[in-house]
Structures are given as C-alpha cells and as structure tokens.
N, CA, C, O and the ligand as a Tripos MOL2 file, in Angstrom:
@<TRIPOS>MOLECULE
protein
  317   315    80     0     0
PROTEIN
NO_CHARGES

@<TRIPOS>ATOM
      1 N          91.8510   21.4100  156.6970 N.3       1 MET1
      2 CA         92.5690   21.5910  155.5550 C.3       1 MET1
      3 C          93.5090   22.7450  155.6650 C.2       1 MET1
      4 O          94.4690   22.6530  156.4300 O.2       1 MET1
      5 N          93.3100   23.8240  154.9600 N.am      2 SER2
      6 CA         94.1810   24.9800  155.0250 C.3       2 SER2
      7 C          93.7940   25.8530  156.2460 C.2       2 SER2
      8 O          92.6680   25.8310  156.7430 O.2       2 SER2
      9 N          94.7320   26.5590  156.6510 N.am      3 ALA3
     10 CA         94.5440   27.4160  157.8040 C.3       3 ALA3
     11 C          93.6800   28.6110  157.4240 C.2       3 ALA3
     12 O          93.7110   29.1460  156.3150 O.2       3 ALA3
     13 N          92.9370   28.9690  158.3990 N.am      4 ARG4
     14 CA         92.0380   30.2200  158.1090 C.3       4 ARG4
     15 C          92.9640   31.3940  158.0880 C.2       4 ARG4
     16 O          94.0280   31.4440  158.7060 O.2       4 ARG4
     17 N          92.4910   32.2970  157.3580 N.am      5 SER5
     18 CA         93.1960   33.5390  157.2390 C.3       5 SER5
     19 C          92.4470   34.6920  157.9880 C.2       5 SER5
     20 O          91.2300   34.6080  158.1510 O.2       5 SER5
     21 N          93.0850   35.6560  158.3970 N.am      6 ASN6
     22 CA         92.5070   36.8570  158.9880 C.3       6 ASN6
     23 C          92.6620   38.0330  158.0780 C.2       6 ASN6
     24 O          92.6410   39.1830  158.5160 O.2       6 ASN6
     25 N          92.8160   37.7490  156.8160 N.am      7 TRP7
     26 CA         93.0470   38.8200  155.8370 C.3       7 TRP7
     27 C          92.1420   38.7200  154.7130 C.2       7 TRP7
     28 O          91.9920   37.6710  154.0870 O.2       7 TRP7
     29 N          91.4890   39.8870  154.4280 N.am      8 CYS8
     30 CA         90.5280   39.9750  153.3080 C.3       8 CYS8
     31 C          91.3510   40.4520  152.0120 C.2       8 CYS8
     32 O          91.9170   41.5450  151.9800 O.2       8 CYS8
     33 N          91.3650   39.5910  151.0140 N.am      9 ASN9
     34 CA         92.1340   40.0430  149.8240 C.3       9 ASN9
     35 C          91.3490   40.8860  148.9480 C.2       9 ASN9
     36 O          91.8690   41.3740  147.9450 O.2       9 ASN9
     37 N          90.0900   41.1030  149.2600 N.am     10 THR10
     38 CA         89.2220   41.9180  148.4610 C.3      10 THR10
     39 C          89.4490   43.4080  148.7500 C.2      10 THR10
     40 O          89.6720   44.2240  147.8560 O.2      10 THR10
     41 N          89.3750   43.7230  150.0960 N.am     11 HIS11
     42 CA         89.5640   45.1270  150.4410 C.3      11 HIS11
     43 C          90.9830   45.2630  150.9950 C.2      11 HIS11
     44 O          91.3390   46.3430  151.4670 O.2      11 HIS11
     45 N          91.7610   44.2710  150.9600 N.am     12 ARG12
     46 CA         93.1670   44.2810  151.4710 C.3      12 ARG12
     47 C          93.2450   44.8470  152.9170 C.2      12 ARG12
     48 O          93.9230   45.8330  153.2040 O.2      12 ARG12
     49 N          92.5530   44.1970  153.7350 N.am     13 GLY13
     50 CA         92.6880   44.5940  155.1650 C.3      13 GLY13
     51 C          92.3840   43.3690  156.0330 C.2      13 GLY13
     52 O          91.9810   42.3140  155.5440 O.2      13 GLY13
     53 N          92.5910   43.5540  157.3310 N.am     14 PRO14
     54 CA         92.4240   42.5500  158.2470 C.3      14 PRO14
     55 C          90.8170   42.2670  158.4810 C.2      14 PRO14
     56 O          90.0210   43.1920  158.3170 O.2      14 PRO14
     57 N          90.4410   41.1550  158.8110 N.am     15 THR15
     58 CA         89.0550   40.8210  159.0550 C.3      15 THR15
     59 C          88.9820   39.7860  160.0900 C.2      15 THR15
     60 O          89.8850   38.9650  160.2540 O.2      15 THR15
     61 N          87.8530   39.8230  160.8240 N.am     16 GLU16
     62 CA         87.7610   38.7800  161.8950 C.3      16 GLU16
     63 C          87.3940   37.4640  161.4210 C.2      16 GLU16
     64 O          87.7220   36.4360  162.0140 O.2      16 GLU16
     65 N          86.6840   37.4910  160.3050 N.am     17 ARG17
     66 CA         86.1960   36.2050  159.6460 C.3      17 ARG17
     67 C          86.4530   36.2520  158.2650 C.2      17 ARG17
     68 O          85.8780   37.1050  157.5890 O.2      17 ARG17
     69 N          87.2910   35.4020  157.7120 N.am     18 ALA18
     70 CA         87.6010   35.3110  156.2460 C.3      18 ALA18
     71 C          86.9440   34.0960  155.6250 C.2      18 ALA18
     72 O          86.9330   32.9820  156.1500 O.2      18 ALA18
     73 N          86.4080   34.4020  154.4790 N.am     19 ILE19
     74 CA         85.7210   33.3430  153.6600 C.3      19 ILE19
     75 C          86.4610   33.0420  152.4310 C.2      19 ILE19
     76 O          86.7440   33.9570  151.6580 O.2      19 ILE19
     77 N          86.8120   31.7660  152.1780 N.am     20 ALA20
     78 CA         87.5590   31.3320  151.0510 C.3      20 ALA20
     79 C          86.6780   31.5940  149.7950 C.2      20 ALA20
     80 O          85.5430   31.1210  149.7330 O.2      20 ALA20
     81 N          87.1930   32.3350  148.8130 N.am     21 VAL21
     82 CA         86.3960   32.6440  147.6670 C.3      21 VAL21
     83 C          87.0880   32.1120  146.3340 C.2      21 VAL21
     84 O          86.4700   32.0290  145.2730 O.2      21 VAL21
     85 N          88.3270   31.7860  146.4740 N.am     22 ALA22
     86 CA         88.9560   31.2550  145.2460 C.3      22 ALA22
     87 C          90.2980   30.5750  145.6780 C.2      22 ALA22
     88 O          90.8440   30.8270  146.7510 O.2      22 ALA22
     89 N          90.7690   29.7180  144.7810 N.am     23 VAL23
     90 CA         92.0230   29.0580  145.0290 C.3      23 VAL23
     91 C          92.9380   29.3050  143.8450 C.2      23 VAL23
     92 O          92.5940   29.0210  142.6980 O.2      23 VAL23
     93 N          94.0910   29.8310  144.1450 N.am     24 ILE24
     94 CA         95.0000   30.1180  142.9950 C.3      24 ILE24
     95 C          95.9550   28.9870  142.9800 C.2      24 ILE24
     96 O          96.6130   28.6190  143.9530 O.2      24 ILE24
     97 N          95.9790   28.4260  141.7070 N.am     25 GLU25
     98 CA         96.9010   27.2760  141.4570 C.3      25 GLU25
     99 C          98.1720   27.7680  140.8390 C.2      25 GLU25
    100 O          98.1860   28.5110  139.8580 O.2      25 GLU25
    101 N          99.2860   27.3040  141.4790 N.am     26 VAL26
    102 CA        100.6090   27.7410  140.9860 C.3      26 VAL26
    103 C         101.2810   26.4610  140.5470 C.2      26 VAL26
    104 O         101.1890   25.4160  141.1910 O.2      26 VAL26
    105 N         101.9550   26.5860  139.4290 N.am     27 ASN27
    106 CA        102.7190   25.4400  139.0030 C.3      27 ASN27
    107 C         103.7570   24.9230  139.9750 C.2      27 ASN27
    108 O         104.6830   25.6470  140.3430 O.2      27 ASN27
    109 N         103.6140   23.7000  140.3880 N.am     28 SER28
    110 CA        104.5330   23.0980  141.3220 C.3      28 SER28
    111 C         104.7860   23.9320  142.5170 C.2      28 SER28
    112 O         105.9020   24.0480  143.0230 O.2      28 SER28
    113 N         103.6690   24.5320  142.9670 N.am     29 GLY29
    114 CA        103.7320   25.3300  144.1500 C.3      29 GLY29
    115 C         102.5360   24.9940  145.0060 C.2      29 GLY29
    116 O         101.6500   24.2300  144.6260 O.2      29 GLY29
    117 N         102.5490   25.6190  146.2210 N.am     30 PRO30
    118 CA        101.3610   25.3560  147.1380 C.3      30 PRO30
    119 C         100.1360   26.0740  146.6560 C.2      30 PRO30
    120 O          99.0130   25.7220  147.0160 O.2      30 PRO30
    121 N         100.3430   27.0650  145.8540 N.am     31 GLY31
    122 CA         99.1240   27.7990  145.5110 C.3      31 GLY31
    123 C          98.6950   28.7050  146.6870 C.2      31 GLY31
    124 O          99.3820   28.8450  147.6990 O.2      31 GLY31
    125 N          97.5750   29.2750  146.4880 N.am     32 GLY32
    126 CA         97.0810   30.1520  147.6190 C.3      32 GLY32
    127 C          95.6210   30.3250  147.5800 C.2      32 GLY32
    128 O          94.9330   30.1920  146.5680 O.2      32 GLY32
    129 N          95.1950   30.6340  148.7600 N.am     33 THR33
    130 CA         93.6410   30.8040  148.7870 C.3      33 THR33
    131 C          93.3400   32.2210  148.8690 C.2      33 THR33
    132 O          94.0140   32.9560  149.5900 O.2      33 THR33
    133 N          92.3670   32.6510  148.1740 N.am     34 VAL34
    134 CA         91.9780   34.0760  148.1950 C.3      34 VAL34
    135 C          90.8360   34.1290  149.1920 C.2      34 VAL34
    136 O          89.8740   33.3660  149.1150 O.2      34 VAL34
    137 N          90.9840   35.1150  150.1890 N.am     35 TRP35
    138 CA         89.9920   35.2450  151.2160 C.3      35 TRP35
    139 C          89.2250   36.5650  151.0710 C.2      35 TRP35
    140 O          89.7190   37.5510  150.5240 O.2      35 TRP35
    141 N          88.0600   36.5330  151.5610 N.am     36 SER36
    142 CA         87.2360   37.7130  151.4870 C.3      36 SER36
    143 C          86.4140   37.8050  152.8610 C.2      36 SER36
    144 O          85.9750   36.7850  153.3910 O.2      36 SER36
    145 N          86.2550   38.9150  153.3370 N.am     37 CYS37
    146 CA         85.4550   39.1610  154.5760 C.3      37 CYS37
    147 C          83.9410   39.1680  154.1700 C.2      37 CYS37
    148 O          83.6100   39.4410  153.0160 O.2      37 CYS37
    149 N          83.1110   38.8890  155.0580 N.am     38 PRO38
    150 CA         81.6240   38.8230  154.8440 C.3      38 PRO38
    151 C          81.1060   40.0930  154.2130 C.2      38 PRO38
    152 O          80.1650   40.0970  153.4190 O.2      38 PRO38
    153 N          81.7920   41.2180  154.6170 N.am     39 ASP39
    154 CA         81.3520   42.5350  154.0400 C.3      39 ASP39
    155 C          81.4760   42.5510  152.5490 C.2      39 ASP39
    156 O          80.5480   42.8400  151.7930 O.2      39 ASP39
    157 N          82.7430   42.2060  152.1600 N.am     40 CYS40
    158 CA         83.0540   42.2820  150.6750 C.3      40 CYS40
    159 C          82.2400   41.1760  149.9280 C.2      40 CYS40
    160 O          81.7970   41.4060  148.8030 O.2      40 CYS40
    161 N          82.0550   40.0430  150.5170 N.am     41 VAL41
    162 CA         81.2000   39.0170  149.8930 C.3      41 VAL41
    163 C          79.8300   39.5690  149.5740 C.2      41 VAL41
    164 O          79.2930   39.3970  148.4800 O.2      41 VAL41
    165 N          79.2630   40.2670  150.6160 N.am     42 ALA42
    166 CA         77.9250   40.8270  150.3210 C.3      42 ALA42
    167 C          77.9130   41.9930  149.4090 C.2      42 ALA42
    168 O          77.0200   42.1660  148.5790 O.2      42 ALA42
    169 N          78.9790   42.8370  149.5840 N.am     43 ARG43
    170 CA         79.0160   44.0300  148.7800 C.3      43 ARG43
    171 C          79.1800   43.7770  147.2830 C.2      43 ARG43
    172 O          78.5290   44.3920  146.4390 O.2      43 ARG43
    173 N          80.1080   42.8140  146.9920 N.am     44 TYR44
    174 CA         80.4280   42.5370  145.5760 C.3      44 TYR44
    175 C          79.7280   41.3940  145.0440 C.2      44 TYR44
    176 O          79.8900   41.0530  143.8730 O.2      44 TYR44
    177 N          78.8760   40.7160  145.9180 N.am     45 GLY45
    178 CA         78.1480   39.5520  145.4340 C.3      45 GLY45
    179 C          79.0620   38.3690  145.1220 C.2      45 GLY45
    180 O          78.8320   37.5990  144.1890 O.2      45 GLY45
    181 N          80.0780   38.2590  145.9180 N.am     46 ILE46
    182 CA         80.9880   37.0850  145.6300 C.3      46 ILE46
    183 C          80.3830   35.8150  146.1970 C.2      46 ILE46
    184 O          79.8340   35.7940  147.2990 O.2      46 ILE46
    185 N          80.5060   34.7070  145.3710 N.am     47 VAL47
    186 CA         80.0720   33.4410  145.7990 C.3      47 VAL47
    187 C          81.1440   32.6730  146.5620 C.2      47 VAL47
    188 O          82.1930   32.3820  145.9880 O.2      47 VAL47
    189 N          80.9510   32.3700  147.6900 N.am     48 PRO48
    190 CA         81.9580   31.6100  148.4660 C.3      48 PRO48
    191 C          82.3710   30.2900  147.8540 C.2      48 PRO48
    192 O          81.5780   29.6700  147.1450 O.2      48 PRO48
    193 N          83.5520   29.8560  148.0980 N.am     49 LEU49
    194 CA         83.9400   28.6260  147.4990 C.3      49 LEU49
    195 C          82.9690   27.4300  147.6970 C.2      49 LEU49
    196 O          82.7370   26.5960  146.8220 O.2      49 LEU49
    197 N          82.4440   27.4360  148.9030 N.am     50 ASP50
    198 CA         81.5280   26.4590  149.3430 C.3      50 ASP50
    199 C          80.3000   26.2720  148.4350 C.2      50 ASP50
    200 O          79.7800   25.1830  148.1930 O.2      50 ASP50
    201 N          79.8730   27.5460  147.9310 N.am     51 GLU51
    202 CA         78.6000   27.5560  147.2220 C.3      51 GLU51
    203 C          78.8620   27.5600  145.7310 C.2      51 GLU51
    204 O          77.9080   27.4760  144.9580 O.2      51 GLU51
    205 N          80.1020   27.6530  145.2880 N.am     52 GLN52
    206 CA         80.2780   27.7040  143.9450 C.3      52 GLN52
    207 C          79.9570   26.3350  143.2970 C.2      52 GLN52
    208 O          80.0900   25.3000  143.9490 O.2      52 GLN52
    209 N          79.5120   26.3330  141.9490 N.am     53 SER53
    210 CA         79.2590   25.0990  141.3950 C.3      53 SER53
    211 C          80.5220   24.4500  140.9890 C.2      53 SER53
    212 O          81.5150   25.1210  140.7080 O.2      53 SER53
    213 N          80.5090   23.1160  140.9510 N.am     54 PRO54
    214 CA         81.7800   22.3240  140.5800 C.3      54 PRO54
    215 C          82.2940   22.6480  139.2600 C.2      54 PRO54
    216 O          83.4820   22.4600  138.9970 O.2      54 PRO54
    217 N          81.4720   23.1250  138.4110 N.am     55 ASP55
    218 CA         81.9030   23.5530  137.0630 C.3      55 ASP55
    219 C          82.8010   24.7120  137.0180 C.2      55 ASP55
    220 O          83.6290   24.8550  136.1180 O.2      55 ASP55
    221 N          82.6350   25.5790  138.0300 N.am     56 HIS56
    222 CA         83.3080   26.8740  138.0490 C.3      56 HIS56
    223 C          84.7310   26.6390  138.4520 C.2      56 HIS56
    224 O          84.9960   25.9810  139.4580 O.2      56 HIS56
    225 N          85.6750   27.1800  137.6640 N.am     57 PRO57
    226 CA         87.1060   27.0380  138.0940 C.3      57 PRO57
    227 C          87.3940   27.7830  139.3420 C.2      57 PRO57
    228 O          87.0890   28.9690  139.4630 O.2      57 PRO57
    229 N          88.0250   27.0420  140.3400 N.am     58 ALA58
    230 CA         88.0920   27.6490  141.6260 C.3      58 ALA58
    231 C          89.1900   28.7460  141.6050 C.2      58 ALA58
    232 O          89.3600   29.4690  142.5860 O.2      58 ALA58
    233 N          89.9110   28.8590  140.5100 N.am     59 SER59
    234 CA         90.9540   29.8540  140.4980 C.3      59 SER59
    235 C          90.3980   31.1950  140.1520 C.2      59 SER59
    236 O          91.0960   32.2080  140.1960 O.2      59 SER59
    237 N          89.0200   31.2000  139.7750 N.am     60 ARG60
    238 CA         88.3720   32.5040  139.4420 C.3      60 ARG60
    239 C          87.3040   32.8110  140.4640 C.2      60 ARG60
    240 O          86.5130   31.9360  140.8140 O.2      60 ARG60
    241 N          87.2690   33.9780  140.9260 N.am     61 ILE61
    242 CA         86.2460   34.4210  141.8470 C.3      61 ILE61
    243 C          84.9450   34.4470  141.0400 C.2      61 ILE61
    244 O          84.8800   34.9940  139.9380 O.2      61 ILE61
    245 N          83.8980   33.8280  141.6380 N.am     62 GLN62
    246 CA         82.5450   33.8480  141.0320 C.3      62 GLN62
    247 C          81.6680   34.9160  141.7030 C.2      62 GLN62
    248 O          81.5880   35.0340  142.9260 O.2      62 GLN62
    249 N          81.0460   35.6540  140.8560 N.am     63 TYR63
    250 CA         80.1630   36.7430  141.3430 C.3      63 TYR63
    251 C          78.7830   36.3090  141.0980 C.2      63 TYR63
    252 O          78.4800   35.6630  140.0950 O.2      63 TYR63
    253 N          77.9080   36.6710  142.0410 N.am     64 ARG64
    254 CA         76.4860   36.5430  141.8060 C.3      64 ARG64
    255 C          75.9960   37.5960  140.8130 C.2      64 ARG64
    256 O          76.3280   38.7760  140.9260 O.2      64 ARG64
    257 N          75.2030   37.1490  139.8390 N.am     65 THR65
    258 CA         74.7450   38.1370  138.9050 C.3      65 THR65
    259 C          73.2890   38.4860  139.2520 C.2      65 THR65
    260 O          72.3680   37.6770  139.1500 O.2      65 THR65
    261 N          73.1620   39.6820  139.6470 N.am     66 PRO66
    262 CA         71.7670   40.1440  140.0270 C.3      66 PRO66
    263 C          70.8310   40.0640  138.7940 C.2      66 PRO66
    264 O          71.1600   40.4940  137.6880 O.2      66 PRO66
    265 N          69.6790   39.5000  139.0600 N.am     67 GLY67
    266 CA         68.6610   39.5290  138.0740 C.3      67 GLY67
    267 C          68.5610   38.1790  137.2880 C.2      67 GLY67
    268 O          67.5550   37.8830  136.6430 O.2      67 GLY67
    269 N          69.6450   37.3960  137.3810 N.am     68 SER68
    270 CA         69.5920   36.1760  136.6690 C.3      68 SER68
    271 C          69.4870   34.9040  137.6200 C.2      68 SER68
    272 O          70.2720   34.7730  138.5590 O.2      68 SER68
    273 N          68.6190   34.0910  137.3830 N.am     69 PRO69
    274 CA         68.3940   32.9640  138.3450 C.3      69 PRO69
    275 C          69.5850   32.0380  138.4600 C.2      69 PRO69
    276 O          69.7720   31.4460  139.5230 O.2      69 PRO69
    277 N          70.4240   31.8720  137.4080 N.am     70 ARG70
    278 CA         71.5250   31.0280  137.4820 C.3      70 ARG70
    279 C          72.7350   31.7590  137.0610 C.2      70 ARG70
    280 O          72.6460   32.9470  136.7480 O.2      70 ARG70
    281 N          73.8930   31.1100  137.0330 N.am     71 ASP71
    282 CA         75.0410   31.7580  136.5210 C.3      71 ASP71
    283 C          74.9090   32.2540  135.1180 C.2      71 ASP71
    284 O          74.4690   31.5250  134.2300 O.2      71 ASP71
    285 N          75.2790   33.4630  134.9140 N.am     72 ALA72
    286 CA         75.0170   34.0640  133.5890 C.3      72 ALA72
    287 C          76.3330   34.0700  132.7940 C.2      72 ALA72
    288 O          76.6830   35.0660  132.1600 O.2      72 ALA72
    289 N          77.0310   32.9710  132.8380 N.am     73 ASP73
    290 CA         78.3350   32.8700  132.2290 C.3      73 ASP73
    291 C          78.1820   32.4340  130.7500 C.2      73 ASP73
    292 O          79.1200   31.9650  130.1070 O.2      73 ASP73
    293 N          76.9660   32.6160  130.2680 N.am     74 GLY74
    294 CA         76.7470   32.2680  128.8870 C.3      74 GLY74
    295 C          76.5720   30.7180  128.6770 C.2      74 GLY74
    296 O          76.6010   30.2000  127.5610 O.2      74 GLY74
    297 N          76.3920   30.0470  129.8140 N.am     75 ALA75
    298 CA         76.1910   28.6540  129.8590 C.3      75 ALA75
    299 C          74.8120   28.1900  129.8470 C.2      75 ALA75
    300 O          74.5300   27.0590  130.2430 O.2      75 ALA75
    301 N          73.8610   29.0790  129.3750 N.am     76 SER76
    302 CA         72.5280   28.7350  129.3360 C.3      76 SER76
    303 C          72.2700   27.9400  128.0960 C.2      76 SER76
    304 O          73.0410   27.9900  127.1380 O.2      76 SER76
    305 N          71.1740   27.1980  128.1090 N.am     77 GLY77
    306 CA         70.7990   26.3060  127.0560 C.3      77 GLY77
    307 C          71.0660   24.8740  127.3720 C.2      77 GLY77
    308 O          71.6330   24.5330  128.4110 O.2      77 GLY77
    309 N          70.6530   24.0460  126.4660 N.am     78 GLY78
    310 CA         70.8110   22.5960  126.7410 C.3      78 GLY78
    311 C          72.2430   22.1200  126.4490 C.2      78 GLY78
    312 O          72.9780   22.6130  125.5930 O.2      78 GLY78
    313 N          72.5410   21.1190  127.2530 N.am     79 ARG79
    314 CA         73.8100   20.4890  127.0610 C.3      79 ARG79
    315 C          73.8630   19.1900  127.8300 C.2      79 ARG79
    316 O          74.8770   18.4930  127.7950 O.2      79 ARG79
    317 ZN         86.8400   42.7640  152.7810 Zn       80 ZN80
@<TRIPOS>BOND
     1     1     2 1
     2     2     3 1
     3     3     4 2
     4     3     5 am
     5     5     6 1
     6     6     7 1
     7     7     8 2
     8     7     9 am
     9     9    10 1
    10    10    11 1
    11    11    12 2
    12    11    13 am
    13    13    14 1
    14    14    15 1
    15    15    16 2
    16    15    17 am
    17    17    18 1
    18    18    19 1
    19    19    20 2
    20    19    21 am
    21    21    22 1
    22    22    23 1
    23    23    24 2
    24    23    25 am
    25    25    26 1
    26    26    27 1
    27    27    28 2
    28    27    29 am
    29    29    30 1
    30    30    31 1
    31    31    32 2
    32    31    33 am
    33    33    34 1
    34    34    35 1
    35    35    36 2
    36    35    37 am
    37    37    38 1
    38    38    39 1
    39    39    40 2
    40    39    41 am
    41    41    42 1
    42    42    43 1
    43    43    44 2
    44    43    45 am
    45    45    46 1
    46    46    47 1
    47    47    48 2
    48    47    49 am
    49    49    50 1
    50    50    51 1
    51    51    52 2
    52    51    53 am
    53    53    54 1
    54    54    55 1
    55    55    56 2
    56    55    57 am
    57    57    58 1
    58    58    59 1
    59    59    60 2
    60    59    61 am
    61    61    62 1
    62    62    63 1
    63    63    64 2
    64    63    65 am
    65    65    66 1
    66    66    67 1
    67    67    68 2
    68    67    69 am
    69    69    70 1
    70    70    71 1
    71    71    72 2
    72    71    73 am
    73    73    74 1
    74    74    75 1
    75    75    76 2
    76    75    77 am
    77    77    78 1
    78    78    79 1
    79    79    80 2
    80    79    81 am
    81    81    82 1
    82    82    83 1
    83    83    84 2
    84    83    85 am
    85    85    86 1
    86    86    87 1
    87    87    88 2
    88    87    89 am
    89    89    90 1
    90    90    91 1
    91    91    92 2
    92    91    93 am
    93    93    94 1
    94    94    95 1
    95    95    96 2
    96    95    97 am
    97    97    98 1
    98    98    99 1
    99    99   100 2
   100    99   101 am
   101   101   102 1
   102   102   103 1
   103   103   104 2
   104   103   105 am
   105   105   106 1
   106   106   107 1
   107   107   108 2
   108   107   109 am
   109   109   110 1
   110   110   111 1
   111   111   112 2
   112   111   113 am
   113   113   114 1
   114   114   115 1
   115   115   116 2
   116   115   117 am
   117   117   118 1
   118   118   119 1
   119   119   120 2
   120   119   121 am
   121   121   122 1
   122   122   123 1
   123   123   124 2
   124   123   125 am
   125   125   126 1
   126   126   127 1
   127   127   128 2
   128   127   129 am
   129   129   130 1
   130   130   131 1
   131   131   132 2
   132   131   133 am
   133   133   134 1
   134   134   135 1
   135   135   136 2
   136   135   137 am
   137   137   138 1
   138   138   139 1
   139   139   140 2
   140   139   141 am
   141   141   142 1
   142   142   143 1
   143   143   144 2
   144   143   145 am
   145   145   146 1
   146   146   147 1
   147   147   148 2
   148   147   149 am
   149   149   150 1
   150   150   151 1
   151   151   152 2
   152   151   153 am
   153   153   154 1
   154   154   155 1
   155   155   156 2
   156   155   157 am
   157   157   158 1
   158   158   159 1
   159   159   160 2
   160   159   161 am
   161   161   162 1
   162   162   163 1
   163   163   164 2
   164   163   165 am
   165   165   166 1
   166   166   167 1
   167   167   168 2
   168   167   169 am
   169   169   170 1
   170   170   171 1
   171   171   172 2
   172   171   173 am
   173   173   174 1
   174   174   175 1
   175   175   176 2
   176   175   177 am
   177   177   178 1
   178   178   179 1
   179   179   180 2
   180   179   181 am
   181   181   182 1
   182   182   183 1
   183   183   184 2
   184   183   185 am
   185   185   186 1
   186   186   187 1
   187   187   188 2
   188   187   189 am
   189   189   190 1
   190   190   191 1
   191   191   192 2
   192   191   193 am
   193   193   194 1
   194   194   195 1
   195   195   196 2
   196   195   197 am
   197   197   198 1
   198   198   199 1
   199   199   200 2
   200   199   201 am
   201   201   202 1
   202   202   203 1
   203   203   204 2
   204   203   205 am
   205   205   206 1
   206   206   207 1
   207   207   208 2
   208   207   209 am
   209   209   210 1
   210   210   211 1
   211   211   212 2
   212   211   213 am
   213   213   214 1
   214   214   215 1
   215   215   216 2
   216   215   217 am
   217   217   218 1
   218   218   219 1
   219   219   220 2
   220   219   221 am
   221   221   222 1
   222   222   223 1
   223   223   224 2
   224   223   225 am
   225   225   226 1
   226   226   227 1
   227   227   228 2
   228   227   229 am
   229   229   230 1
   230   230   231 1
   231   231   232 2
   232   231   233 am
   233   233   234 1
   234   234   235 1
   235   235   236 2
   236   235   237 am
   237   237   238 1
   238   238   239 1
   239   239   240 2
   240   239   241 am
   241   241   242 1
   242   242   243 1
   243   243   244 2
   244   243   245 am
   245   245   246 1
   246   246   247 1
   247   247   248 2
   248   247   249 am
   249   249   250 1
   250   250   251 1
   251   251   252 2
   252   251   253 am
   253   253   254 1
   254   254   255 1
   255   255   256 2
   256   255   257 am
   257   257   258 1
   258   258   259 1
   259   259   260 2
   260   259   261 am
   261   261   262 1
   262   262   263 1
   263   263   264 2
   264   263   265 am
   265   265   266 1
   266   266   267 1
   267   267   268 2
   268   267   269 am
   269   269   270 1
   270   270   271 1
   271   271   272 2
   272   271   273 am
   273   273   274 1
   274   274   275 1
   275   275   276 2
   276   275   277 am
   277   277   278 1
   278   278   279 1
   279   279   280 2
   280   279   281 am
   281   281   282 1
   282   282   283 1
   283   283   284 2
   284   283   285 am
   285   285   286 1
   286   286   287 1
   287   287   288 2
   288   287   289 am
   289   289   290 1
   290   290   291 1
   291   291   292 2
   292   291   293 am
   293   293   294 1
   294   294   295 1
   295   295   296 2
   296   295   297 am
   297   297   298 1
   298   298   299 1
   299   299   300 2
   300   299   301 am
   301   301   302 1
   302   302   303 1
   303   303   304 2
   304   303   305 am
   305   305   306 1
   306   306   307 1
   307   307   308 2
   308   307   309 am
   309   309   310 1
   310   310   311 1
   311   311   312 2
   312   311   313 am
   313   313   314 1
   314   314   315 1
   315   315   316 2
@<TRIPOS>SUBSTRUCTURE
     1 MET1         2 RESIDUE 1 A MET
     2 SER2         6 RESIDUE 1 A SER
     3 ALA3        10 RESIDUE 1 A ALA
     4 ARG4        14 RESIDUE 1 A ARG
     5 SER5        18 RESIDUE 1 A SER
     6 ASN6        22 RESIDUE 1 A ASN
     7 TRP7        26 RESIDUE 1 A TRP
     8 CYS8        30 RESIDUE 1 A CYS
     9 ASN9        34 RESIDUE 1 A ASN
    10 THR10       38 RESIDUE 1 A THR
    11 HIS11       42 RESIDUE 1 A HIS
    12 ARG12       46 RESIDUE 1 A ARG
    13 GLY13       50 RESIDUE 1 A GLY
    14 PRO14       54 RESIDUE 1 A PRO
    15 THR15       58 RESIDUE 1 A THR
    16 GLU16       62 RESIDUE 1 A GLU
    17 ARG17       66 RESIDUE 1 A ARG
    18 ALA18       70 RESIDUE 1 A ALA
    19 ILE19       74 RESIDUE 1 A ILE
    20 ALA20       78 RESIDUE 1 A ALA
    21 VAL21       82 RESIDUE 1 A VAL
    22 ALA22       86 RESIDUE 1 A ALA
    23 VAL23       90 RESIDUE 1 A VAL
    24 ILE24       94 RESIDUE 1 A ILE
    25 GLU25       98 RESIDUE 1 A GLU
    26 VAL26      102 RESIDUE 1 A VAL
    27 ASN27      106 RESIDUE 1 A ASN
    28 SER28      110 RESIDUE 1 A SER
    29 GLY29      114 RESIDUE 1 A GLY
    30 PRO30      118 RESIDUE 1 A PRO
    31 GLY31      122 RESIDUE 1 A GLY
    32 GLY32      126 RESIDUE 1 A GLY
    33 THR33      130 RESIDUE 1 A THR
    34 VAL34      134 RESIDUE 1 A VAL
    35 TRP35      138 RESIDUE 1 A TRP
    36 SER36      142 RESIDUE 1 A SER
    37 CYS37      146 RESIDUE 1 A CYS
    38 PRO38      150 RESIDUE 1 A PRO
    39 ASP39      154 RESIDUE 1 A ASP
    40 CYS40      158 RESIDUE 1 A CYS
    41 VAL41      162 RESIDUE 1 A VAL
    42 ALA42      166 RESIDUE 1 A ALA
    43 ARG43      170 RESIDUE 1 A ARG
    44 TYR44      174 RESIDUE 1 A TYR
    45 GLY45      178 RESIDUE 1 A GLY
    46 ILE46      182 RESIDUE 1 A ILE
    47 VAL47      186 RESIDUE 1 A VAL
    48 PRO48      190 RESIDUE 1 A PRO
    49 LEU49      194 RESIDUE 1 A LEU
    50 ASP50      198 RESIDUE 1 A ASP
    51 GLU51      202 RESIDUE 1 A GLU
    52 GLN52      206 RESIDUE 1 A GLN
    53 SER53      210 RESIDUE 1 A SER
    54 PRO54      214 RESIDUE 1 A PRO
    55 ASP55      218 RESIDUE 1 A ASP
    56 HIS56      222 RESIDUE 1 A HIS
    57 PRO57      226 RESIDUE 1 A PRO
    58 ALA58      230 RESIDUE 1 A ALA
    59 SER59      234 RESIDUE 1 A SER
    60 ARG60      238 RESIDUE 1 A ARG
    61 ILE61      242 RESIDUE 1 A ILE
    62 GLN62      246 RESIDUE 1 A GLN
    63 TYR63      250 RESIDUE 1 A TYR
    64 ARG64      254 RESIDUE 1 A ARG
    65 THR65      258 RESIDUE 1 A THR
    66 PRO66      262 RESIDUE 1 A PRO
    67 GLY67      266 RESIDUE 1 A GLY
    68 SER68      270 RESIDUE 1 A SER
    69 PRO69      274 RESIDUE 1 A PRO
    70 ARG70      278 RESIDUE 1 A ARG
    71 ASP71      282 RESIDUE 1 A ASP
    72 ALA72      286 RESIDUE 1 A ALA
    73 ASP73      290 RESIDUE 1 A ASP
    74 GLY74      294 RESIDUE 1 A GLY
    75 ALA75      298 RESIDUE 1 A ALA
    76 SER76      302 RESIDUE 1 A SER
    77 GLY77      306 RESIDUE 1 A GLY
    78 GLY78      310 RESIDUE 1 A GLY
    79 ARG79      314 RESIDUE 1 A ARG
    80 ZN80       317 GROUP 0 **** ****
C-alpha cells in the first residue's frame, strides 16, 4: 500500500523503522500517515495501527492506558 517512511513524527527525527500509528484524512486529498519509531511507541504507549480496534478512528493516535485492561475511552459498559 503506502510507502514506508523513515521519519518518526513523534520525536520528529529519522528512524530506521517506522510504524504507522495514525492516518490523517484530508478533504479531497491524499491524506497522510503518521509514523512513529519503536522507541516512541514503547515510550508513549502508542498503539500501532495494526493493533488498534476497528472502532477507533484512525485519524487519532491511540495510546495504551496503563492499568486498564481495555481501552479507557469511557466506552465501558454494555452496548
Ligand atoms: Zn520516535
């Protein structure tokens, strides 16, 4: 699909391996992928696009919330 990037958008520097963490949608535009290096993913607890739940909007970076078994987006409870 999209070309891999060698740029980490999180610490704004080059990286050897970039992980897609979000997709920015632009009206009638190509949009853009937000990349993060493994370091930043681990440091900030970012959930890679691959592991994000389908319910989560791809345009927003999802962070792991320490201490909570599932996403703590207030989406707990029955539905
Ligand atoms: Zn980084």
